[in-house]
N, C-alpha and C positions, 0 to 999 in steps of 0.2 A: 503495497500500499504505500509505503515512504515513497519508496521509487517511482512510483507512479505519480504522487504528487510530485516531485523532483522533474520528471519528465513533461507534466502538462503545464506547472506552474512555476518552475524553476528552483535554482536553488534557494534563494531569498526566502522563499515560501518553506521549503522543506528544512533549511535549517532552523525555522521556527518549532521544531518539532523536539522533545527532548524524551528518547526512550528509558521508561524507568517502570521494571516489571512493579505490579499492585495486586498481591494476593486475592483482595477483597474482587478486582475484576477481572483477575483470571479466574476465580471460583464462580463468578456469574456466565463469564463467556463459555468456561468449561462445560455450564450445564446447558449448552445449549445443543440442540440436534444437529450432527454433521449434514444431513440431509433435511429439505425441506419439502413439505406437498404443497405446492403453489397451486392447485387447481381450484381453489375458491375465488383465487384472485382474477386466475383466468374466466371464471365465470364469471365477475364481475368486472370484465373486460381491463383489468389493471394492465398496464403493458409493463416487462420488466425493463430496466435500464438496458441499453446497447454492450455497455462495458463499465468497467470500476473508472477508465478514464475520460467518460462521460458525465458521472457523478460526481468527480473532482473539478471538471471543466462548470458545471453547473452550480455547485457547493462554493468552489474556492472564490470567486469575487463575493459572492454573500459575505463569509467568514473574513475575508482581507478587508470589506469594508471599499470595492473597486467595481465600477460596470463592467468589466470584464477585464480578463485576464489577459495582459500582453505579456509575454514571457520575457524575463531579463534576467539574467545570471550577474549583473553588476551590481 
């Protein structure tokens, strides 16, 4: 995920992330199923994201407080 952020939004955005193990978060995420049944979402005509890159591209500008991502590693 961090590599995708770096690829889509650039080093400045990716360098804001600090990776620190958190046992509480690991316990929650570790309890999630490895495979999800998305048939109900499909029945509701919920369209899945095309890729993780598209999610980052959609969310990063909002998170970074900008109109869009103009990738810059400066």
